N, C-alpha and C positions, 0 to 999 in steps of 0.2 A: 020674614022680618024686614021692616023698612030700614033704610040706611041710618035714619035718625035714631032708631032704637037699638042699633047694633052695639054689642058690648065692646069696650075698649080692651084690646089684648095687651097686657102689660107684663114685661119680664123684669123682675126685681133681682138684681145681683148684689148680694151681701154675704161676705164671708161669715159674718156673725148673724145668727137668726134664731128665733124660738125653735125648740125649747131651751136653747142656750141661755143661761141666766146673766151673762155679762151685760153691763150697762150699754155697750155698743150694739147689742141685739135688740134693744127696746124700740128705737126709732124705726128701723126697717120693718120690724114685726108689727108695730102699730099701723104703719103705712099699709101693709098688706091686709091687715084685719079690716080696716075701714074702706079700703078700695074694693074689697070683696063685698062688704056690706052695701056699698053704693052701687053694686051691680056690675062691676068690672071683672074681667077674666084674668086672674093673676097667676103667673108662674114664678116660682122662687128658685134661684140658683144659689146654693150656700154650701158650706163645708159640712161634712159628716163629723160631728164632735168625736174627738178621741176618747173623751171621758166626760160623762154627764153626771154631775154631782147635785145639780139643782135645776129647777125649771122656772120659767116665767109663770105668772098667775094662771089658774085654770081656765079663765075665759079665753085664753089664747088658743084653746083647742078648736075654736072656730076656724083656725087656719088649716084644718084638715081638708077643707074644701079647695084649698090652693093646690096646684100641681107643683109639689116640692121636689126639686132635683138636688140630692145631697151627694157631693163629690168628695171622696176620701183623699187624704194625703197619700203619697207613695209609701210603699213598705220601707224604702230606704230612709225617708224622712222620719217615719215612725221609729225605726231602729236608732237613728241619730238622736231623736228626742229622748228615747229610753236611756241611752248612754249619758246624755247631758243631764237628765234628771238624776241619774245615779251618782254622777260626780257632785251635783249640788247637795244631794242628801248626805253623801259621804262627808262633805265639808262641814255641814251642819252638825253631824254626829261627832266629828272630830273636835269641833269647837266646844260642844257640850262636854265631851270627855275631858278636855283640857280645863274647862271651867270647874267641873266638879272634883277634879283631882289636882287642882292647882296648888293646894297646900303641900302636896307631896313632891312637887317639882322643885328641884334645887334652884334657888334664886341666885343670879349672878352677883358677885361682889360689886359694891360701888367703887367706881374709879374716878379719877380726876380728869377724865376725858372732857374736853370742852364741848358743851352742848351746842348743837347746830342752831343757827339763827331762826327766828320764827318765820322769816320770809322763805327760808329754804324748806321748812316744814310745810308751809302753805303751798309752795310750788310743787312739792312732791304729791300732796293731796290733790292738787289741781290736775296733775298728770294722770293720777290714778282714776280720778273722776272722768277725765277725757277718754281714757282707755276703755272704761266701762261703757261710756256712751257709744263709742264705736262698736264695741262688742254687741251691745243691745241692738244697734242699728243693723249690723251684719246678720244677726240672728233673725231679725224681723224680715229682712230681705230674703233670706233662705226660706223662711216659712211662706212668704207671699209667692215667691217664684215657684216653689214646689206645687202649691195649689193651682197656680196659673197654668203650669204645664199639664197638670192632671185634667184641668178643664179643657185644654186644647186637645188632649188625647180623646177625651169623651166626645168632643164636638165632631171629630173626624169620623166617629162611628155612627153619627146621627145625620139624617137628611132633613135640614131645616130650610124651608123655602125663603127666598129673598123677601124682605119686609114682612116676615111672618108675624111680627109684633108691631103694634101701633106705637108703643113707647117702651123703651128700656131705661131703667133707673138703677145706677150703681151707686152704692153708698160707702164712702170712705170713713174710717179705716177698718182693716189695714189696707195697704197699698194694693193687694191682690184684687180687691173688688173693682177698682178702676182699671187695672191691667186687663182683667177679664172683660170689662165693659168695652174697653178700647179695641180689644181683639175681636169681639163679637160685632162691634160696629163696623170694622173693616170687612166683615163677612156679609154685611148688609142685611142682617136679620130683623132690623127694626127701622121704622120710618124716622123716629126721633130718639135721641139719647140724652138723658139728663144725668150730669155728673153731680152727685150730692155730697156735700162736705159737712159731716156732723162734728168733725174735729179739724183743726188747722193742720196742714201738711208741713208748712215751714215754721219751725219754732226756733227761737234764739238759743234754746237749751240744746238743740241738736248740734253735733260737730260741724265744722266748716265744710268739709268735703261732702258730708251727708246732705247738707243743705243745697250744695251745688247740684248733686244728683237729683234730689227731690224737686228742685226748682225746674230742672229740665223736664222731668216726668210730668210735673203739674202743668207746664205749658203745653206739652204734647197732648195731654188730656183735654185741656180747654180748647186747643186748636181743632180737635176732632169732634168734640161734643156739640150737641145742638143748643144746650143751655146749662147754666150753673145754678144749683140751689145750695143755700147755706143756712145755718141755724141762727145767724145774727147779721146785722147790718155791718158791724165792724169787721167780721170775718170776710164778708163779701167784698168790702172795699180793700181789705188787705190782699186778697187773692187777685183782684182785678188790677191792683197797683203794680204787680209783678208781671202782668201779661200785656203785651203790646198790641194784641189783636182786639177784636170786638166779639162779644158773646152776650146773649140774653141771660139775665140773672134775676133770681127771685129769692127772697128770704122766707123760708118755711121753718119757723122756730121749732125747737123741741117742745114737748108738752106733757100733759097727763091724761090718763084714761079714767073717765068717771066710773067705769065698770071694774076697775081694779079693786083690790081689797079695801074695805071701808071700816070705820070705827065699830059698826055693828057686827062685823064678821071677824074681828080680830081679838085675840086674848091679850089684854094689856098686862104688862109686867108690874107687879106691885113693888115699886121702889120705896125706899125708906122715906117716911113722911117727915115733914118739917124741913125739907131741903129743896134747893134749886137744882134741878137736873138738866144738864146740857146733853145734847146728843150729836154725834157725827158718825155717819156710815159711809165707807168707801175709801178710795185711795187718796194719798197726800202727794202723789207725784214726786216722791223722794224729798219732800219738804218744800216744794214750790208752792203748794197750798199751805199758807202760813197761818196758824191759829194763835200765834203769840199775842196779838192784840187783846184777845179775850183774857188770857192768863195774866197779862200785864194789868188790865183793868181790874180784874178780880184781886190781884195782889195789892194794888193801891187802895181799893175799897176795904180790904181786910186790914191793911196797915192804918187806915184812917178810922177804923172802928165801926164802919157801917155794915159790914158783913162778917159773919163768923166763918172761919175756914172749915169748920166741921159741918157746915150746912150747905156746902157746895159739892156737887159730884158731876164729873164729866164722863159720859159713856161713849166708848169708841168700838166700832166693829169694822174690821178690815185687816189687811196684812201688814200695816205699817205702824203698829202700836208703839214700837220702840221710838220712832221718829216723833210721834205725838208726845210721848212721855218726856223726851228730851226737850221739846218746846215748852212743856209745862215745868220742867225742872229748872229752866232759866229763871223762874219766878217762885221756886220752892213749892210747887203745887203738884208734883208728880204723884204723890200719894192720893190725890183726889181723882185720879184717872182710873176708870175701870175698863180694862181691855178684854173684849170678848173674842178677839181673833177673827178669823174668817167664818162667817155664819151664812145660813141660808137666806134667801130673799124674804121669806116669811118672818124669820127671826129678826132680820134687819128692820122690817116694817113694824114689828112688835116694839122694838126699841124706839123707833121714830114716834109711834103713836103714844108711847108711855112717858116721853120726856116733856119737860116744860118749855124748853127752848131748843131749836135745832140750828146747827151751824153749817153753812155752806161756804166754800172758799174757792177763789180763782185768782187770776192775775190779769192786768190790763196795762200793757206797755205800748210804746209808740209803734213798735214792729209786730206786736201781738195783741191786737185789739179784737174785741168781740168774742173772747173765749167764754161762752155762756154755757156753764155746766148744766146738764140735764137733771142733776141731782135736786135742784131747787123745785122742779116740777114734781118730782117724786115726793118731796117734803110737803108740797101743797096739799096732797091728799090726806096728810095726817092732821090737818087743821090745827097746827101748832105754830107759834111765832117763830120767825126765821131771822137769824143774824147772818148777814152776808159780809164776808171779809174779802177785800180785793187788794192784792199786793200790786206793786208796779208804780211807774212814774207818770201815768196818764189818768187824769180824773174823769168823772162823768161816764163811768163804764155802763154798759148795757145791763149788767146784772144789778147795779145800783138803781138804774132807771126802772127796771122791772119791779124791784122791791117797793119803790115809791108808788108806782102806778097801781099795784095790786094791794098795797098797804098790808103786806104779810109780815112786816117786821121792820128791821133797821139795817142799814149798810154802813160799813166802815171802809174808806178808801185810804190806802197808804199815802196817795198823792194829796189827800186833804187831811192829813193826820192832825194838824193843830185844831181843827174844828170837829172832825169826826170822832177823835178819841174821847173828847169830853162828852159828846152825845152818846157814845157807846157806854161809857161809865154810868151816865145818868139813866140810860135805858135798862141796863142790867140791874141797877139798884132799885128802880121802880118795879121791875118784874120780880125781883127777890122779895121785896116787901109785900107785893100783891100775892105771890105764891105762898109765903109763910102764913098770911092771913086767910087766904081763900082756897088754898090747896090746888090752885090752877093758875095759869098765866093769863094775862089780859091780851085778848086777840080779837080784832074786828077787821078782817080782811074785806077787800072790795070784791065780792063774789061775782059781780057782773063783769068786771074787767078780767077776772081769772078765767071766765068762760071762753075768752078768746084763745086760750091756750089748751083747750080740749082737743084731743087728737082727731076727733071726727070733723071738727071745723078746720083744722090745719090741713087735713086731706082734701077737704072741699076747695081750699085755696090752691093746693097742688094741682088738682084736676082743672081748676079754672085757668091756671097758668098754662097747662098743657093745651087746653082748648083754644086759648088765645094764640099760641104758636102754631097750632095745627091749622088754624084758619088764615094765618098770615101768609 
């Protein structure tokens, strides 16, 4: 075989990977799929799932041709996780027990004790929230460190030649993926190392000392990596703004796979006719993804007599239904929310394909720009209009630009509330009238522009970036 036709040997390090169904597994799994299809020799290093309740779409079985190395967590960590889950389940059961037996609990007598000031209450809630954030951070570090150490133990038992791989790509998060990438880079097993960020490492929502540690670790990663890849221009600029050195960087967006489930292969849910059906599937990040603008617009349209409250339904699938209902309750619309809870990926797609409008949410702040959720690309496959909600103090977000470029719907930015809220109301009203009359929403996306976000083309861009650096 000539040198020109030799396969590129690639090691993909990702804690999350197919058949794991989490959203974090999609990007690295699609990278591997299309790298293999383009003729490259791919090895995957990932975690062995503790429990597999759902899988990615069947076409991901093509990944069987990849050499997949699944490293399990330690028995000590598994025992720790079992104890932790037991405590959480006990707390939930205790809360339910108190709720259902609350009428039999003797209520304390009212006293004339002076109520604490609202500022004191807010301060207490803030301290509780801060404590929870530190706990979540510590738990994530324990998880990452345990898997990192298990990979190190595994590596000691293997004999891997220096520069065995042409390219190693580690994908964040969690942190363990880059820790492992950094360790393997010090062992010299690959000629080049790409540190891929599908999520931002430094978030304002993280506690102060957590950000200090993460900032140090991020700089260590950038110092040792050959190149940086991110999902958005804003994220790339944010990461580089905290790094004093120089590193090659490239934006490889998230995207969608044309071979994923399609309208012809899915069983649509027969929702009640004569209604406008909204849909949202996924996490709300504890409320940072704020859907209140939609409920606010609906409430005003209802009060103004343009929309009937019994002809609007909001479908939610995920683990934070109570947060969404609280957001809807602020506008007396909680009864319009249907909460499916945590569902399979296929069920989530059935909901997406069956709704008239799909909602995606993110934030765009001065210190957190370019948070471009992969959910919008998931929604594109449903061929349904999309409403993008962007919280934060910085306008002209990349999510808003993407919606305009592809003409897949409308965006609302908190930073442009005066203009965008009016446009949001108008858009919802127009779609409401169109759906009531035609039983489907008005949707004319720019399919040519959308094709730029197909994963096969994104992987071609990734390979092109690698070849550019390889020849440099």
